[in-house]
MARSE-746855 format. One line per 4 residues: number of its first residue (from 1); their letters; for each residue x, y, z of C-alpha. Coordinates in pm, 1 decimal. Example, Ala and Ser with C-alpha at 12.3 -4.5 7.8 and 13.67 -1.06 7.14 Angstrom:
MARSE-746855
1> as> 1230.0:-450.0:780.0 ~ 1367.0:-106.0:714.0
end
This chain:
MARSE-746855
1> xxxx> -1610.1:644.0:2574.5 ~ -1485.1:636.7:2214.6 ~ -1504.9:941.8:1989.1 ~ -1764.2:765.5:1771.1
5> xxxx> -1983.9:691.6:2075.3 ~ -1951.1:1052.5:2187.8 ~ -2054.6:1186.7:1848.7 ~ -2342.4:938.1:1826.5
9> xxxx> -2489.4:1080.7:2146.0 ~ -2475.0:1442.7:2032.2 ~ -2787.4:1635.1:1933.1 ~ -2680.4:1619.0:1568.0
13> xxxx> -2766.7:1276.8:1426.2 ~ -2455.6:1078.7:1324.8 ~ -2613.8:1024.1:984.7 ~ -2513.7:1380.0:900.3
17> xxxx> -2148.3:1296.0:977.3 ~ -2175.6:990.4:753.4 ~ -2332.7:1203.8:480.1 ~ -2045.8:1453.2:519.5
21> xxxx> -1780.8:1180.8:479.1 ~ -1966.1:1043.3:178.2 ~ -1981.3:1393.3:29.7 ~ -1604.1:1427.7:78.2
25> xxxx> -1530.0:1094.3:-91.0 ~ -1763.5:1170.4:-381.8 ~ -1610.8:1518.8:-408.7 ~ -1257.2:1385.7:-449.5
29> xxxx> -1363.3:1105.9:-684.2 ~ -1549.4:1360.5:-897.4 ~ -1245.8:1585.8:-914.3 ~ -1033.2:1294.7:-1032.1
33> xxxx> -1295.2:1182.5:-1285.8 ~ -1309.9:1533.3:-1432.7 ~ -931.1:1549.3:-1482.2 ~ -920.8:1392.0:-1833.6
37> xxxx> -1086.4:1702.6:-1977.1 ~ -779.7:1900.4:-1868.2 ~ -524.8:1632.2:-1965.2 ~ -634.6:1548.6:-2322.2
41> xxxx> -445.8:1828.8:-2496.9 ~ -122.0:1799.2:-2289.3 ~ -109.8:1422.6:-2352.1 ~ -178.5:1480.4:-2720.5
45> xxxx> 106.0:1732.1:-2739.3 ~ 364.1:1530.7:-2540.9 ~ 308.3:1180.7:-2676.4 ~ 152.9:1252.6:-3016.1
49> xxxx> -147.6:1033.3:-2935.7 ~ -464.7:1114.3:-3129.9 ~ -771.4:1242.5:-2949.9 ~ -948.0:918.2:-3044.0
53> xxxx> -673.4:711.9:-2873.4 ~ -689.6:916.2:-2552.4 ~ -1068.9:906.7:-2563.3 ~ -1053.3:525.4:-2573.5
57> xxxx> -888.7:517.1:-2229.3 ~ -1142.1:766.9:-2095.1 ~ -1423.2:563.9:-2248.1 ~ -1302.4:244.3:-2078.3
61> xxxx> -1278.5:436.5:-1750.7 ~ -1641.5:544.1:-1785.7 ~ -1759.4:191.9:-1877.5 ~ -1596.7:38.2:-1571.1
65> xxxx> -1718.9:325.8:-1357.2 ~ -2069.5:219.0:-1452.1 ~ -2035.0:-159.0:-1454.3 ~ -1857.1:-178.7:-1117.6
69> xxxx> -2139.0:14.5:-945.7 ~ -2403.9:-258.7:-907.1 ~ -2145.3:-512.7:-790.2 ~ -2002.8:-255.2:-547.9
73> xxxx> -2352.4:-207.8:-403.3 ~ -2378.6:-582.2:-336.6 ~ -2027.4:-598.9:-191.0 ~ -2123.2:-310.1:39.0
77> xxxx> -2391.0:-539.3:181.2 ~ -2139.9:-818.9:224.6 ~ -1816.3:-653.3:343.7 ~ -1928.9:-302.7:438.2
81> xxxx> -1942.5:46.2:290.7 ~ -1634.8:165.1:480.4 ~ -1404.9:-108.1:349.1 ~ -1519.9:-59.1:-9.1
85> xxxx> -1458.9:316.9:14.9 ~ -1107.5:269.2:155.4 ~ -1011.9:12.0:-109.9 ~ -1153.7:225.5:-389.1
89> xxxx> -973.6:544.0:-282.7 ~ -645.8:353.5:-252.4 ~ -686.1:208.2:-603.6 ~ -763.1:552.7:-744.8
93> xxxx> -456.8:706.3:-579.0 ~ -225.6:430.3:-703.8 ~ -364.1:439.3:-1057.0 ~ -344.1:817.3:-1092.4
97> xxxx> 1.7:833.4:-935.2 ~ 146.0:571.9:-1169.8 ~ 28.4:763.0:-1479.9 ~ 322.5:998.0:-1426.7
101> xxxx> 555.9:713.4:-1533.4 ~ 368.9:602.4:-1846.6 ~ 520.8:626.9:-2193.2 ~ 284.3:431.4:-2420.3
105> xxxx> -88.5:448.8:-2485.7 ~ -161.0:97.6:-2351.2 ~ -32.9:213.7:-2012.4 ~ -285.4:498.8:-2020.1
109> xxxx> -559.4:245.8:-2095.1 ~ -444.9:18.9:-1809.1 ~ -394.6:287.8:-1545.4 ~ -658.9:548.1:-1620.4
113> xxxx> -899.5:318.6:-1799.6 ~ -897.1:2.9:-1584.8 ~ -750.7:81.8:-1241.8 ~ -889.5:432.2:-1191.4
117> xxxx> -1213.2:335.3:-1363.8 ~ -1267.2:39.4:-1131.2 ~ -1187.3:242.2:-820.0 ~ -1415.3:525.1:-928.5
121> xxxx> -1696.2:278.7:-993.9 ~ -1707.7:184.3:-626.8 ~ -1729.1:552.1:-523.1 ~ -2005.7:657.0:-752.7
125> xxxx> -2367.6:767.2:-743.8 ~ -2456.0:421.2:-608.4 ~ -2267.0:500.3:-287.9 ~ -2486.2:804.0:-226.5
129> xxxx> -2803.4:602.4:-286.3 ~ -2694.2:328.2:-43.7 ~ -2592.0:573.0:230.5 ~ -2911.8:778.4:203.2
133> xxxx> -3141.3:475.2:216.6 ~ -2958.0:330.6:517.7 ~ -2915.1:644.4:726.6 ~ -3220.1:859.9:644.4
137> xxxx> -3594.0:800.3:667.0 ~ -3668.3:1169.4:622.2 ~ -3517.5:1423.6:380.2 ~ -3381.7:1152.6:153.2
141> xxxx> -3435.2:1352.5:-162.2 ~ -3261.6:1658.6:-19.7 ~ -2962.4:1463.4:113.2 ~ -2927.3:1268.4:-209.7
145> xxxx> -2944.1:1594.6:-403.1 ~ -2655.8:1735.1:-199.6 ~ -2449.5:1415.4:-234.3 ~ -2512.5:1409.1:-608.0
149> xxxx> -2418.0:1776.0:-631.5 ~ -2079.3:1685.2:-481.3 ~ -1974.0:1576.2:-829.4 ~ -2034.8:1932.1:-945.3
153> xxxx> -1854.8:2073.4:-642.6 ~ -1555.6:1848.8:-712.1 ~ -1548.0:1983.0:-1063.1 ~ -1583.9:2338.2:-931.9
157> xxxx> -1291.0:2300.9:-693.0 ~ -1054.8:2083.9:-893.5 ~ -1078.1:2182.5:-1259.3 ~ -948.7:2541.4:-1242.1
161> xxxx> -671.9:2431.2:-1003.4 ~ -575.9:2138.0:-1226.0 ~ -574.2:2356.5:-1536.2 ~ -350.2:2605.2:-1358.8
165> xxxx> -115.0:2329.2:-1240.4 ~ -94.9:2184.9:-1590.7 ~ -20.4:2527.6:-1736.5 ~ 249.6:2614.3:-1480.1
169> xxxx> 405.5:2280.5:-1384.0 ~ 282.3:2021.1:-1635.8 ~ 27.9:1741.7:-1628.3 ~ 240.7:1516.5:-1404.8
173> xxxx> 224.4:1764.4:-1117.5 ~ -153.4:1772.4:-1153.2 ~ -174.1:1391.6:-1146.2 ~ 45.1:1361.7:-836.3
177> xxxx> -167.1:1624.0:-660.4 ~ -481.6:1420.7:-729.2 ~ -320.7:1100.6:-601.1 ~ -207.2:1278.1:-284.2
181> xxxx> -553.5:1416.8:-208.9 ~ -709.2:1070.6:-243.4 ~ -454.7:927.8:1.6 ~ -506.3:1209.6:252.5
185> xxxx> -882.3:1156.0:296.6 ~ -860.3:775.2:316.9 ~ -769.8:763.0:691.1 ~ -1069.8:983.4:779.4
189> xxxx> -1300.1:741.4:597.7 ~ -1138.4:443.3:772.5 ~ -1173.2:600.2:1119.1 ~ -1514.6:765.8:1114.0
193> xxxx> -1730.0:600.5:846.9 ~ -1990.3:351.5:969.0 ~ -2198.1:108.8:763.4 ~ -2534.3:128.1:942.2
197> xxxx> -2699.8:328.3:1223.9 ~ -2748.0:9.1:1427.8 ~ -2368.7:-23.7:1464.9 ~ -2369.2:272.3:1702.8
201> xxxx> -2712.1:215.2:1855.2 ~ -2909.0:457.9:1638.5 ~ -3211.1:450.7:1408.8 ~ -3201.4:621.0:1067.7
205> xxxx> -3261.3:995.4:1083.2 ~ -3634.2:1059.9:1112.1 ~ -3718.0:695.8:1196.5 ~ -3918.8:700.1:1520.4
209> xxxx> -4019.3:333.8:1523.2 ~ -3901.6:90.3:1788.2 ~ -3865.1:-211.9:1561.6 ~ -3524.7:-372.4:1542.1
213> xxxx> -3341.3:-330.8:1212.8 ~ -3335.8:-655.4:1015.0 ~ -3014.6:-695.4:820.3 ~ -3039.2:-859.5:476.4
217> xxxx> -2879.1:-1204.3:454.0 ~ -2529.5:-1223.9:311.1 ~ -2544.1:-1386.3:-29.3 ~ -2310.9:-1458.3:-318.3
221> xxxx> -2238.2:-1103.1:-432.0 ~ -2187.1:-1166.7:-803.3 ~ -2472.9:-1415.9:-841.6 ~ -2715.1:-1195.4:-646.5
225> xxxx> -2624.1:-887.1:-851.7 ~ -2670.6:-1065.7:-1182.8 ~ -2994.6:-1227.9:-1064.9 ~ -3142.9:-889.6:-977.4
229> xxxx> -3043.4:-758.2:-1319.2 ~ -3213.5:-1055.6:-1485.9 ~ -3534.6:-1003.8:-1291.3 ~ -3535.7:-627.4:-1327.8
233> xxxx> -3470.0:-650.3:-1702.1 ~ -3810.6:-816.4:-1744.3 ~ -3970.4:-480.9:-1667.0 ~ -4018.8:-213.0:-1932.7
237> xxxx> -3966.7:46.2:-1659.6 ~ -3611.1:-81.2:-1613.6 ~ -3532.7:-22.1:-1981.0 ~ -3692.5:321.3:-1979.5
241> xxxx> -3480.1:418.0:-1679.8 ~ -3171.0:253.4:-1827.8 ~ -3219.7:415.6:-2169.3 ~ -3289.5:764.6:-2035.0
245> xxxx> -2986.6:744.8:-1804.8 ~ -2776.4:622.8:-2100.5 ~ -2863.9:950.2:-2272.2 ~ -2798.7:1138.6:-1947.9
249> xxxx> -2443.7:1002.8:-1935.2 ~ -2385.1:1066.6:-2304.1 ~ -2485.3:1431.0:-2265.5 ~ -2293.5:1507.9:-1943.1
253> xxxx> -1958.8:1361.9:-1835.1 ~ -1918.8:1165.8:-2158.2 ~ -1947.0:1466.4:-2388.8 ~ -1928.6:1794.5:-2196.5
257> xxxx> -1713.5:1672.7:-1908.7 ~ -1460.6:1515.8:-2145.1 ~ -1465.1:1731.4:-2458.0 ~ -1580.7:2084.6:-2372.0
261> xxxx> -1230.7:2204.7:-2277.6 ~ -1070.4:2062.3:-2596.2 ~ -1357.2:2215.0:-2798.5 ~ -1289.0:2553.6:-2639.2
265> xxxx> -918.5:2523.2:-2718.6 ~ -1015.8:2448.7:-3080.8 ~ -1191.7:2788.1:-3081.4 ~ -896.6:2975.8:-2933.7
269> xxxx> -1013.3:2983.5:-2570.9 ~ -723.4:2915.2:-2325.6 ~ -740.6:2599.0:-2117.1 ~ -763.9:2771.6:-1778.0
273> xxxx> -1047.6:2991.6:-1904.5 ~ -1224.4:2687.8:-2047.5 ~ -1188.7:2505.5:-1715.1 ~ -1352.9:2807.6:-1558.2
277> xxxx> -1661.2:2734.7:-1769.9 ~ -1691.3:2390.3:-1616.1 ~ -1643.8:2549.1:-1274.5 ~ -1935.1:2784.3:-1348.5
281> xxxx> -2141.3:2478.1:-1438.9 ~ -2036.3:2324.9:-1108.2 ~ -2163.8:2622.8:-910.5 ~ -2502.1:2624.2:-1079.4
285> xxxx> -2529.7:2246.5:-1080.5 ~ -2479.6:2236.5:-703.7 ~ -2779.8:2467.6:-673.3 ~ -2982.8:2288.6:-941.6
289> xxxx> -2923.2:1936.9:-812.4 ~ -2988.9:2030.3:-449.8 ~ -3315.7:2195.5:-550.9 ~ -3395.9:1890.2:-764.2
293> xxxx> -3358.4:1670.1:-455.9 ~ -3603.4:1891.3:-267.7 ~ -3846.8:1888.0:-562.0 ~ -3825.4:1507.5:-592.2
297> xxxx> -3971.9:1479.4:-240.5 ~ -4273.9:1689.2:-341.5 ~ -4360.8:1652.2:-711.0 ~ -4409.5:1388.2:-982.2
301> xxxx> -4061.3:1266.7:-1069.5 ~ -4152.4:1173.2:-1427.1 ~ -4249.5:1531.4:-1502.2 ~ -3931.4:1661.4:-1340.1
305> xxxx> -3720.9:1435.1:-1562.1 ~ -3913.5:1544.7:-1870.9 ~ -3831.4:1908.7:-1799.0 ~ -3467.2:1834.9:-1718.8
309> xxxx> -3398.1:1637.4:-2036.0 ~ -3591.4:1879.5:-2254.8 ~ -3405.0:2186.0:-2127.5 ~ -3071.2:2006.5:-2152.8
313> xxxx> -3141.9:1910.9:-2513.6 ~ -3217.0:2272.3:-2605.6 ~ -2896.5:2394.6:-2438.9 ~ -2679.3:2137.7:-2621.1
317> xxxx> -2826.9:2228.1:-2958.0 ~ -2744.3:2592.3:-2877.0 ~ -2383.9:2509.9:-2773.3 ~ -2213.2:2489.5:-3118.4
321> xxxx> -2354.0:2831.4:-3206.9 ~ -2252.6:2988.4:-2873.8 ~ -1887.4:2977.0:-2982.0 ~ -1977.6:3252.3:-3231.6
325> xxxx> -2053.7:3481.8:-2937.1 ~ -1708.6:3422.0:-2788.2 ~ -1670.0:3350.1:-2417.0 ~ -1988.5:3534.9:-2320.8
329> xxxx> -2208.8:3304.9:-2526.8 ~ -2043.5:3007.9:-2360.3 ~ -2101.5:3163.3:-2018.9 ~ -2475.6:3175.4:-2090.6
333> xxxx> -2460.5:2809.0:-2191.2 ~ -2262.3:2721.8:-1875.5 ~ -2524.6:2877.3:-1647.3 ~ -2823.3:2728.4:-1829.0
337> xxxx> -2670.0:2383.4:-1873.6 ~ -2513.4:2381.7:-1527.2 ~ -2850.7:2407.7:-1352.3 ~ -2945.9:2084.6:-1528.6
341> xxxx> -2613.8:1894.0:-1529.4 ~ -2707.3:1605.7:-1299.9 ~ -3039.0:1724.7:-1162.0 ~ -3176.5:1401.2:-1311.3
345> xxxx> -3027.1:1184.5:-1034.7 ~ -3262.0:1249.3:-736.2 ~ -3587.2:1187.5:-930.7 ~ -3432.0:882.2:-1099.2
349> xxxx> -3334.0:732.0:-761.9 ~ -3683.1:802.8:-627.6 ~ -3840.8:623.5:-926.3 ~ -3604.3:327.4:-882.6
353> xxxx> -3700.7:306.1:-514.2 ~ -4072.5:322.7:-593.4 ~ -4053.8:58.9:-867.0 ~ -3801.9:-190.9:-727.8
357> xxxx> -3832.2:-134.9:-353.5 ~ -3612.3:45.3:-102.8 ~ -3409.6:-266.5:-17.6 ~ -3303.4:-305.8:-381.7
361> xxxx> -3215.5:57.0:-454.3 ~ -2837.6:8.8:-433.8 ~ -2809.1:-274.8:-683.8 ~ -3085.9:-167.9:-922.3
365> xxxx> -2976.1:194.8:-930.3 ~ -2625.8:58.0:-984.4 ~ -2744.7:-109.1:-1303.8 ~ -2919.3:211.2:-1410.9
369> xxxx> -2592.8:398.4:-1349.1 ~ -2419.8:136.3:-1564.7 ~ -2643.6:256.9:-1846.8 ~ -2542.0:614.2:-1764.2
373> xxxx> -2174.2:529.1:-1791.6 ~ -2213.9:322.6:-2107.9 ~ -2373.7:631.4:-2258.7 ~ -2087.7:843.9:-2125.4
377> xxxx> -1829.3:604.1:-2268.4 ~ -2003.9:599.4:-2605.2 ~ -2009.1:979.9:-2619.9 ~ -1651.5:1018.9:-2493.5
381> xxxx> -1514.2:786.1:-2760.0 ~ -1761.3:881.3:-3033.9 ~ -1703.6:1255.1:-2995.5 ~ -1328.2:1196.3:-3007.4
385> xxxx> -1365.9:997.1:-3329.3 ~ -1594.3:1261.9:-3486.0 ~ -1344.9:1533.0:-3392.5 ~ -1059.9:1331.2:-3547.3
389> xxxx> -1253.1:1258.2:-3868.7 ~ -1444.2:1584.6:-3919.0 ~ -1224.1:1835.8:-3742.9 ~ -1494.3:1970.9:-3505.8
393> xxxx> -1740.2:1873.1:-3235.4 ~ -2044.4:2028.0:-3409.3 ~ -2217.6:1700.5:-3498.8 ~ -2148.4:1547.6:-3155.3
397> xxxx> -2314.8:1839.1:-2974.4 ~ -2621.2:1844.8:-3200.1 ~ -2671.6:1466.1:-3181.6 ~ -2650.3:1472.8:-2802.3
401> xxxx> -2910.6:1749.1:-2785.8 ~ -3153.1:1553.7:-3004.3 ~ -3107.9:1244.4:-2785.9 ~ -3199.3:1448.7:-2477.8
405> xxxx> -3524.4:1558.6:-2642.3 ~ -3602.3:1191.5:-2709.4 ~ -3531.2:1108.3:-2342.8 ~ -3773.8:1382.8:-2236.0
409> xxxx> -4052.0:1185.5:-2407.2 ~ -3939.2:841.0:-2287.7 ~ -3940.0:925.7:-1916.8 ~ -4310.9:1010.8:-1925.0
413> xxxx> -4381.9:639.4:-1979.7 ~ -4203.5:524.7:-1661.3 ~ -4441.9:361.3:-1416.3 ~ -4736.0:375.1:-1660.5
417> xxxx> -4765.4:1.9:-1732.6 ~ -4982.7:-287.6:-1607.5 ~ -4872.4:-413.3:-1268.0 ~ -4908.3:-789.0:-1313.2
421> xxxx> -4531.2:-806.7:-1374.3 ~ -4466.8:-544.2:-1111.0 ~ -4092.9:-509.4:-1055.8 ~ -4125.5:-483.1:-678.8
425> xxxx> -4283.6:-828.4:-669.0 ~ -4007.7:-961.9:-890.9 ~ -3746.5:-830.1:-651.1 ~ -3930.8:-965.1:-346.1
429> xxx> -3957.7:-1311.0:-502.2 ~ -3584.8:-1312.4:-554.9 ~ -3486.6:-1234.6:-198.5
end
């Protein structure tokens, strides 16, 4: 009997092992994605590149992270989740490792922007949505909340360590450490990850039916992905989800994840201490996002999103003034903002599933995540430009806060439209 068969017959459903491996992959990918916030100032000092130039590479990384997602979801249907995860982690490790040899800004754009961005895009929030919908019939919201919170946990674990490595040994040591970690976990994914419960004779967790699982037909991955975008884009709900998640990305990893540490350094706060702020956010976001997953199983997801965006907007408007209260004011911001960092993901996935159908969650949520990352890229580059031109991040923080308040209003309209062009029917007619 193989080890996989033995584990599959244990009292603990194998879906929890799959969720654990997915959590690990998302954790490492999140730690690597958060690294630019620590590297901006060292790269600026060593190479003399402007913050706008470095932000361009980060922005491209975030764009590809978003745009690769929906295609990755379709390729997962065609070639398997496990293979995509292994290829993505390998690409990330190679891209990050090679940055230690770069000497010009175009190499930063190629390595961190294109290679790492593409690899990260395949191990993104879409992966969590696909795994949860395949392996769990019960507790989906809770599991997705935990998987989403892994991005905060990655930040919590990696950022202070990376900042310390940069301070003591330089940014190259930090980059090589990240590449090594990605390579170390790849064999575990290759050995123990499985694509579907049926591969090892199981039903999804909580599924007590006796019907045989019907696998979707293998189709042209690129054509199918684009066709679903075309059909989904005919729905106003798609654009409300896309637009609100655009603002979500702009106000999280695009702005805070990329520029909070440089902003703290501008105000005389050391880099390691500033990284600690993001770690505090990670702690509270793990709690907030997990709770959000639990709440999304029980309450109206539109109202949850309204609260999340509204509270985030208020906290971002407060941020520029918190610097006047030194590190303690920022600590209050970190706690308040951290609870809300990516709590938006579980209710957004639930709305996507309700509107477009469970079988289309991977691809359609992938396109919604593309909006998230386009927003993140816009904020990452735009905030860098504003800092270069105006000498501070004040306007970037205030603008992001106002956008969040607008999103709080927009999400209340999701799912409140006539059903004659119902998106679920559009998706069903496509398949």
